[in-house]
C-alpha positions, 0 to 999 in steps of 0.5 A: 052624735057620731052615729047621726053624723055618719048618717049625714044628719045636719044637726049632729054635724053642726054640733060636732063642728060647734064642739071642736071648731074653736079649738081647731081654729086655734091650731089653724091660726098658729099655722096660717099667716092670717085669719082668712087662711086659717078659716080656709084651713079650718073649713078644709079640715072639717070637710075631711073630718066629715068625709073620713069620720067612718075611719074614726075608731072609738079608741081615743078621744075624738078631739085628738083624732080631729086635731090629727086630721087638721094637722094633716091638712096643714102638712098637705098645704105646706107640701103643696105650697113648697112645690109651687115655690121656685126655690126653698131656702135651706140654711144649715146653721142651728142655734141652741135654745135661748132661755131668756127668749123662751121665758119672754115668749111664755110671758106674752099674752097668747093673742100677742104671741099668736100675732107674732107667730103669724108674721113669720114666713110660712116654713118658719111658722110651721116648723116653729109651731110643730116643734115648740108648740106641738112637741114634734121632733125635727126628724118627725117634722122633716118626714111630715113636711118632706124636708131634711132634719137640718132644714127643720132645725135651721127654720126653727132657729130662724123663726126664733131669731125673727121672733127675737127681732120682733121682741127687740123692736117692741122693747121686750128686751135689748139686743145684747141680752140673749146669748145663743152660745149657751 
């Protein structure tokens, strides 16, 4: 299939897209505020996949390589949007992880969690996904997004606080049940 894709065979390209688009759309949805933006990001990702498929070395899984291309599109979109904004919020406070919030987030249905994450402001949403879901460290996130590690930490903290507020409003737990001083 890869050789046919490299020869611009449309059927092979459709098959590659069919095979990986669902998984990559999930990645894009986590980093976008709505389905339309996620679909645009998915389309841009696959354009880049096909433009750069000749660079893929058959040393690892193709899906992991496509995921990396997709994440690079996310990083580029974020950096571009950041440059367009007049000011960027830099908050220097950082709260420790709240175990109860983690437990509640894990118990939520994936679709419910995705909807809540999509409601986060863009910077918070991207940092939350990269740290909590993708497993990147704050230094790595900072390097990829062109921000300071402290900014990554504070945006992650703010994202958790906003998710907590959403969960309180929806009755998942009471406002005094999570202690950030643990």
